[in-house]
N, C-alpha and C positions, 0 to 999 in steps of 0.2 A: 459034603457040601461041593453044590456045583461047580464045576472049574466058571472062570471067565468067558475064555472060550466057546466054552459048550455054553454058556448061558445068550452068546452073541449068535452060537450057530441053529439056534431056532428062535429066534426072536424075528419071525417071516409076516408078525402079526401085524393089520392096520389100524386095529384097535389102541383109538388113544387110551385107555384106560392099561388095558393089558401093558401099552407100552411104559407109561408112567410108574407103573410096577419091575418095570423090566429093567429101567433106569434107575430104582431102588435096591433092588437087587441085586445090580453092580457093583454102587457105588460100596454094599453093605461086602460084597466079595472081597474092593481092593481096600475098604479100610479093615477088615479086620485081621490079614496080615499085615499090616502098618502096625497094628496097636501094638501085635504079639513081637513085633525085630525093633518095634520102637524106632525109625530113621525116622532122620531130624526130616522134619518137610522143609528147612530152609535150603533148603540142597537145591544149588543151581547148575544149571546143565551148560557148556559152550560148545560150538560146533567146532572141528579141525579140519583142517586142510581136506584132509578124505571125506569129511562127510559129518556123519552124528558120533557126536565123541560125548564122554562122560566124565570131560574136566570140572572141577570145582573151581568157584570162582563167579563173581558175580560178571555179567556181561560189558557193563560196563569201568572194571578196573574197581578200586578203591579210589578214596577221595583222596585226589589231587596234596600234593606236601611237597612244596621248596623248603630245601636247605637254606641256609643262608650261606653266603658263596658258590653258589648249587650255578652250574653252566651247562648246556644243553647245547649241540650245534652252535654253539657261537652266543647263544642267549642266558643272557644273566638273571641274576636273581631278577629284577624290575620287570621284566618282561618275562619271565615264567613267575610271577604271579598276576599278569594279565591272563596269562596261559589257563593260570589254574582258575581263574573264573571264570574261563568259559569251560572251562571242563565244567565244573562243582554248576554253574545254569546248566550244564547242554542234560548232566547225568539228570537234575530237579526236574528235568521237560521230560525224563527217563529216552532220550535220546541214543541209539547204539553209536556204539566204537567206531566206525566207520563214518556218521554224522558229527560228530566230535572231531574227528580228525578231518574233515572236509573243513569246518568252521575254522578249525587253527592254519589251516591251510589258507585260508582266504587273509584271515587275520595277520598273517605273515607275508603275505604275499601286498596286501595293504597298508602293511604300517612298521611289520617288523616287528610287530607285539607294542609298537608303541601308542599311548593315548595320543595319537597327535593334536592339536588345536588346529590346521589349517590342513588345504588339497595338496593339489600339487598343480603345479602348469599345467594342466589338462582342464580340470574343474578343481575352484578355491575354494568352492563351497561344501566340500564336503569336509567329513573331519573324525574325529576318534579311529579306535584301532580297527573298525571297518571301514572307514570312512565313507559315512553314509551321508546323504542330504537331508533336505530339508522333507522328503516324504517318512520318512522315518522317527519325524518327529523331533523337540525343540532342543537346543544347543544342550542341554546340561542332560537331556537322556543318551543323544547322542556322543557326550563325553563321559557318561557312566559307563565303562565296561561291561558289567549285568548287565543292564538295561540294553545295551547297545545287540547285546550276546545273542536275547532274546529272541529280539526283534530279526535277528538277521535267522537262528534256528526256525523260527514261524514263518517266515516266505519258503526259506529249507527245504521243509518237511511238505511244504505245497506243490512242491513242483514234482509233477509225473514220475514216478519211476527212480525218484532222486537216488534211493540203494544201488542201483543198476548201472545206470547212468554215468560218462565219465565223469569224475568228480570235476573238473575242470568247466567241464558241460554244464555241470550243477551251477559251479560260483556265479559263472559267467552271466546264465539266466536271473540271478536271485540279483548280481551287484553292477550287470551291463555294461562288462568293462567293453573296450574296445576289442582288441584284444581276448576271442575264446580261449585260448589255450595259456594266454598271463599265468595265471595259477599251477599248469600244471609241475615245472620246477621248485613249489615247497610243499608239497604232496611228503616226500621223502622226511622232511627237515619234522613235519607233522605228524609226521609216523611216530618218530623220536622223540617228540615232547611228551605226546599222549606216555608212552612205552613210559618213561624218565618217572613221570610225573604220579602215574596211577599202576603201571603193570600193566596195562590194555594192550591189546593190537584191534589195529584198526581192521583187519580182518577177521575177528573173530563175533560170533555173533551175525556173522553178515548172511544176508538174503539171499539164497542163491536165485541166479540169474532168470533160470524160467522153470515153469510148472513143473516139464521132465525132470530136472537138476531140485526141483525144493522136494519133490515125490519121491527120489529116488534118497535123500535124507530122511524123510518120512519111515519110506523101510527102514531101514537102520533104526531108528528113533523106535516099531514096532519092536523086532527084532532086539532092542535091549530091554525090551516094559513097558519102554516112556510111555507111550499114547497106545490108548486101550481103544475098542472101539465096541461097540452099544451093541451093534449087530456088525459079523461077518461081511457082510457084501459091500457094507458101506467099506472097511477094509478093503475089500477086494477091488475097490474102486484106486486106491491108491493105486493100488501095489500096480495092477494097466496101465494107471500114468506112469508109472514110473519104468515099466516095462517097451511103453509106445502102442501099446495093444487094446488102450480106452475107445469105444468110439464114442462116435460124436452126440452119442444121445446120454451118453456115460462119462465124458470130461466135465473136467473141476476148471476152473478158473486158477489161471495159475496166481493170480493174489492170496484168493484162498488158502492156497498148499503154503505160499508164505508167510502168511498169517498163522497157522498152524505148526509153522517152523519153528518160528518168534514163539508160540507158546511153550515146544519141548525143548527148547532153551535153555526159557525164564525159569520155567517150574519143574521139580521133582517127577509130577507124573501128567500127562494129560487124557483127559476120555471126552471122546466126538461119540452122539446119537446120532448127527444126521449127515447128508451132503448132497448128493446129488440127487432128486426124487424122480426126478423123470428118467434115470436108470432103473429104478425101481416101483417105477408107478402110482406110486403114493401120492395121495393126493389132501393130506390133513390141512386142518389153517386155511393159506386163503389157495391153497389146491394149486391151479398151473400159473395161477399169477406169482404165486411165491417166488422168490429169489434161489431155493433149493430147486425148481423146476431145472434152474438157466443154471446148477452148479456153481451159481457166485452166493453161497453162505455155507455158514456150518456151525453147528449148533454144538456148545460143549456142556458136558454133564455131570464131568467132575475136576478138579483140578487137586493136585499134590491129595489124590484120593477123600477127597471132601466134597460134597453133593455140592452144585450152585441153586441159586434162588435169582442170581440176579441183580441182587439187592444185599449179599452177605459179603465179606470181607476183600474174601478172593476174586470175584463177581466184578469184584470194582477194582483191583487189582488188575486181572487182565484184560480189562476194560482198556486203562491207563497204558499198561503194555503193548498192548499193540497198536493202540491210534498213532503213535508216531510211524509205523508203516505204512498202515492203510491207509488206501489212495482216498485222496480228499472227496467227500460225498458220501464215504461209506455209512450205514445205517445197525445201530443193534436194538433188541427189543428187549423184552423186559420192564418198558415206563413204568406201566400201570405197580408192579412190583415194588419197584425201590417207592414211586410217593406211598404207598400202600406202607412200606414203613420208614414213610418220612427222610429218605437217603438222598441225598445231593452227587452226584457224577463230578461236578467241579467242571475245572474250562477244560476243553477238546480239539483237538486240532483239525484232527481232517474226519475225525466221526461227528457227522452234521445234524444230526435226524434219530431220534427213536422212538417203538409203537408199541402198545402191549403186547404182549405173548405168555404162555407159561411159563408159571415162576419154579423149574423145575430143569433152569438148564439156564444157559446165557448163547444166546442169536448173535450171529455178525457178519454181513451182507457188505460183499463190496458191492460197487457202480457200474 
């Protein structure tokens, strides 16, 4: 049987028909060994401090648990129950540990994890655990910790580069506090609360700060056989981004690389079929108008060694996993595939549009 790497090395055709056959062949190559060794497809990867890691456990940690009489950094059971609610809402919205910690930091800095029915001397109109004003909704909504948390996360996830900006500045952008550095002292307590309630670390699954750092993580994923490419030339683009030798025509947008990092952290295996087409001279579909031509798109053809159609369960899981990390205004393909399958995406925050595309992969592009 031909190896996956050999198949990729010979995949230099521009024919869409042959390309579709290559996707099928690549998936077969990936699926058969999986069936033979019965590897659990629910394995989730986490990124360690030194790059790509193989540690188990979901990136967001376990569901939060508060025991009677528990205290963490001076916060008692009632305060920790509110923290648990904030964490649970974030986990339901696929917010990573960094974002969960950021929300806890704000709740600690604003109210000490207490559901206050009043504001302070500066603004007595703000209420609740996040001290939210009237723009966040009714009094009842702002006094409900779960609703208040969801409202905070919704605004936080729309702050540009919230994953890599200093947490206190992200919080300041959302809360519009008089002092941008007000929240900084509360980061460490927030880290301790998250770890105590879920076992998660604020640093796990954190997005690398720039394109080269993200590419370096992906090189580790390639070496661990967690990231596969349909064509060797697309793998080479990532390698060149990691070592700093990529030309301007072959560059990949940092956000695209960061999204692939998130995917390899969240799933056992990730298959990529397209990246920068200007680098390869390929002009299928939208041609030079495609986001691929600008290095601003990625096509995923397989997740956990199962082919994607854009309408299957893994495609939907991939979309919802990447949405919190995507820059606001990102787009996805395969809208027609989901329509024909009568599949709804549900609510998304940062992926704001979709368009028709072939049903043998999941296309994601950034603005």
